[in-house]
C-alpha positions in Angstrom: 98.2 97.8 17.9 95.2 95.2 17.5 95.9 91.7 16.2 94.7 92.6 12.6 97.4 95.3 12.3 100.0 93.0 13.8 99.1 90.2 11.5 99.2 92.6 8.4 102.7 93.7 9.1 104.1 90.2 10.0 102.5 89.0 6.9 104.8 91.4 4.9 108.0 89.8 6.1 107.1 85.9 6.5 104.9 83.8 5.0 101.0 84.4 6.0 100.4 81.2 7.4 103.5 81.4 9.8 102.7 84.7 11.0 99.0 83.4 12.0 100.5 80.3 13.6 102.8 82.6 15.7 99.7 84.8 16.7 97.9 81.4 17.7 100.8 80.2 19.6 101.1 83.2 21.5 97.6 84.5 22.0 94.9 81.9 21.5 93.6 79.3 24.0 94.9 75.5 23.6 93.0 73.7 20.7 92.2 76.9 18.6 92.5 76.8 14.9 92.9 79.8 12.5 89.2 81.0 12.6 90.1 82.3 16.3 92.3 84.9 14.6 89.2 86.1 12.2 86.8 86.6 15.2 89.4 88.2 17.4 91.1 90.6 15.0 90.1 93.5 16.7 91.9 92.1 20.0 94.0 94.9 21.3 97.6 93.8 22.1 99.3 95.7 25.1 102.7 94.3 24.1 104.0 92.2 20.9 107.7 91.6 22.0 107.4 87.8 22.2 105.4 87.5 18.8 107.9 90.2 17.2 110.9 88.2 18.5 109.6 85.1 17.0 109.0 86.9 13.6 112.7 88.1 13.9 113.7 84.4 14.2 111.9 83.2 11.3 113.0 86.0 9.2 116.6 84.7 10.0 115.9 81.2 8.7 115.2 79.4 12.1 112.7 76.7 11.2 109.2 77.4 12.4 109.0 74.4 14.4 111.8 75.6 16.3 110.4 79.1 16.6 107.0 77.6 17.8 108.3 75.0 20.3 106.1 72.5 18.7 105.5 70.2 15.6 102.6 68.0 14.5 103.3 64.2 13.9 100.8 61.5 13.0 97.9 63.9 13.9 99.5 64.8 17.5 101.6 67.7 18.6 105.1 67.3 19.8 107.4 69.5 21.8 110.9 70.1 20.0 114.0 72.0 20.2 117.5 72.3 18.6 118.4 69.2 20.5 116.2 67.0 18.3 115.3 66.6 14.5 112.0 68.0 13.4 109.5 65.4 12.9 108.7 65.1 9.1 105.9 63.9 7.1 108.2 61.3 5.1 108.8 59.8 8.7 105.0 58.9 9.1 105.6 56.1 6.4 107.3 54.2 9.0 103.9 53.9 11.3 102.0 53.2 8.1 104.3 50.4 7.3 104.1 49.0 10.9 100.2 49.3 10.6 100.4 46.7 7.7 101.6 43.9 9.9 99.5 41.4 11.6 101.1 41.9 15.0 100.0 40.0 18.3 97.5 42.1 20.7 100.3 43.1 23.0 103.0 43.8 20.4 106.7 44.8 21.7 108.6 47.6 19.8 112.2 48.8 19.8 112.5 52.5 18.5 116.2 53.3 18.0 117.4 56.8 17.9 114.3 58.0 18.9 114.9 61.9 19.0 112.0 63.6 20.0 109.9 60.2 20.7 107.6 60.8 18.0 108.0 57.4 16.6 108.0 55.3 19.7 105.5 57.4 21.3 103.0 57.4 18.3 103.4 53.6 18.1 102.3 53.2 22.0 99.0 55.2 21.3 98.4 53.5 18.1 99.1 50.3 19.8 97.3 51.0 23.3 98.5 47.4 25.0 102.0 47.3 23.3 105.3 47.9 25.1 107.7 50.5 23.6 111.3 50.7 24.5 113.0 54.1 22.9 116.6 54.5 22.9 119.1 57.5 22.0 122.7 58.2 22.6 121.9 61.8 23.3 120.8 62.5 27.0 119.2 66.0 25.8 117.4 64.2 22.9 116.1 61.5 25.7 115.2 64.6 27.8 113.1 65.9 25.1 111.5 62.5 24.3 110.5 62.3 28.3 108.8 65.5 27.9 106.8 64.3 24.8 106.1 60.8 26.4 104.3 62.7 29.6 102.3 65.0 27.5 101.2 61.7 25.8 100.4 59.2 28.7 103.9 58.4 29.8 104.0 55.0 28.3 107.4 54.6 26.5 110.7 53.1 28.4 113.5 55.5 27.4 116.9 54.2 27.4 120.3 55.9 26.7 122.1 53.5 24.3 124.7 53.6 21.3 122.5 52.1 18.8 122.2 48.6 20.4 125.2 48.3 22.3 123.9 49.1 25.5 120.6 47.2 25.8 120.7 44.8 28.5 117.6 42.7 28.6 116.3 40.1 30.4 115.5 36.4 29.2 111.9 37.5 28.5 112.8 40.8 27.3 114.7 39.9 24.2 111.9 39.5 21.6 110.7 42.5 19.8 108.1 42.5 17.2 109.2 45.3 15.3 112.5 47.3 15.8 111.8 50.9 14.2 115.0 53.2 13.5 115.4 56.5 11.7 119.1 56.8 12.0 121.3 59.6 10.3 121.4 59.0 6.8 122.0 62.5 5.0 125.1 62.7 3.0 127.3 66.0 2.9 128.3 65.2 -0.7 124.3 65.4 -2.0 124.2 68.2 -4.1 120.4 69.0 -3.4 120.8 69.2 0.5 120.4 72.9 1.5 123.0 72.8 4.5 122.2 76.0 5.3 118.4 75.3 6.2 119.5 72.1 8.0 122.2 74.1 10.1 119.5 74.2 12.8 119.2 70.7 13.5 121.6 68.6 15.3 124.2 67.7 12.8 125.0 64.3 14.3 121.2 63.4 14.0 121.3 64.5 10.3 124.6 63.5 8.5 126.6 60.1 8.2 129.5 59.0 6.1 129.8 56.9 3.2 126.9 58.2 1.4 124.7 58.4 4.3 125.1 54.8 5.2 127.7 54.5 7.9 125.1 54.4 10.7 122.9 51.8 8.9 125.9 49.5 8.5 126.7 49.7 12.2 123.0 49.2 12.8 122.8 45.9 10.9 126.1 44.4 11.8 124.7 44.8 15.7 121.6 43.3 15.1 123.6 40.0 13.2 125.9 40.3 16.1 123.4 40.1 19.0 121.0 37.7 17.3 123.9 35.1 16.7 124.9 35.7 20.6 121.2 34.9 21.5 120.8 38.3 23.0 118.0 39.5 20.6 115.0 38.1 18.7 113.6 40.4 16.2 110.4 39.6 13.8 110.5 42.8 11.5 112.7 46.0 11.1 111.4 49.1 9.6 113.8 52.2 8.9 113.8 55.5 7.1 116.3 56.6 4.4 116.2 58.5 1.4 114.9 56.4 -1.7 118.2 56.9 -3.6 119.7 54.5 -0.7 117.0 52.0 -0.8 118.8 49.6 -3.5 122.0 49.8 -1.1 120.3 49.3 1.9 118.6 46.3 0.7 121.7 44.5 -0.1 123.1 45.5 3.3 120.1 44.2 5.2 120.5 40.8 3.1 123.8 40.4 4.8 122.6 40.7 8.2 119.8 37.8 7.1 117.2 40.5 6.9 114.5 39.8 3.9 113.2 42.8 2.1 109.3 43.2 2.5 108.2 46.5 1.1 108.6 50.0 0.7 106.6 53.1 1.3 107.7 56.5 0.5 111.0 56.8 2.5 110.5 53.6 4.5 111.7 50.1 4.0 110.5 47.0 6.0 112.5 43.9 6.2 111.6 40.6 8.0 114.2 38.5 10.0 115.5 35.6 8.7 115.0 33.3 11.3 111.0 33.4 10.4 111.9 31.5 7.3 113.2 28.1 6.2 114.5 26.4 3.1 112.0 24.2 1.1 113.4 21.5 -1.2 110.2 21.8 -3.3 110.5 25.4 -4.5 114.2 25.5 -3.9 113.6 28.8 -1.9 113.1 30.0 1.6 109.5 30.1 2.7 107.9 31.3 5.7 107.7 29.0 8.5 104.4 28.2 10.0 103.2 30.4 12.6 103.2 27.3 15.1 106.6 26.6 14.3 107.8 30.4 15.0 105.8 30.2 18.1 107.8 27.2 19.3 111.3 28.3 18.4 110.6 31.9 20.3 109.5 30.0 23.1 112.5 27.8 23.2 115.0 30.0 21.7 115.8 27.4 19.0 116.0 27.9 15.2 115.3 25.5 12.4 116.4 26.1 9.2 114.5 22.6 7.5 111.3 21.2 7.7 113.0 18.1 8.4 114.4 19.4 11.8 111.0 19.7 13.1 109.8 16.6 12.1 112.8 14.4 13.5 112.2 16.4 16.9 108.6 15.5 16.7 109.2 11.8 16.3 111.9 11.9 18.9 109.4 13.5 21.2 111.2 16.7 21.6 108.7 19.0 20.0 
């Protein structure tokens, strides 16, 4: 049997593109595209067991990403297995939201619930001088994230943590420019969810109670708790959730003193309330000047009124 003959048979039982991707994965040199199949159609195949097994797995409903062991995210290939969620195109909106921010030259990112590591690693590559910490409760997920980190330059610090609970940060490590989280948010009650198709992925990384909002409820409460305790300083929070949940999440975030900034597809962005103060003229909260933000961050002090800064300036404490 040659390659053309194998492809002809495989394309009868699975999608033609999927058959081609399986052949490329097993036969082609790294970096080859589908044109390689056209120029090597007469390639004799001594054995097809591996490719046949992959076709059978796909016929049985296993996602192609797990069959191939890889998935592309934001233009880069990541290794995946059934210990982690398959990176999805909608998650790329989180990267796009972060890239709208005017960040410092060396931003600090915290990726909560990293899974395969695709978000944290992508941020590290998009911001070459950044610092990225990525956490997950699952040790198996962290193993997969570590493998991907090694493939993509090895710049991310990985830590096992139950959301924010196990973070132990030094005094000069408490500040993060952006915290990114893609937590479980799918609800078993959604009629449009194909649970059979999702059955191959880790359920703990997919499903949450309370219409899919329970994990984000914990997440926002922990942000508020650790900030009040002086253990964490955050500028922006970017999360992923189904658009049907966005309104509820915006209200939930407001209770944690996070102000909604914008949305993009499945992504939501918030700015932390410490970066605003009350303005008597507008009778609303307005963004603090950058010099005030820098001073507060350096000294660990928050001012809620411009008058507080003016008083400290007169007293020489500023």
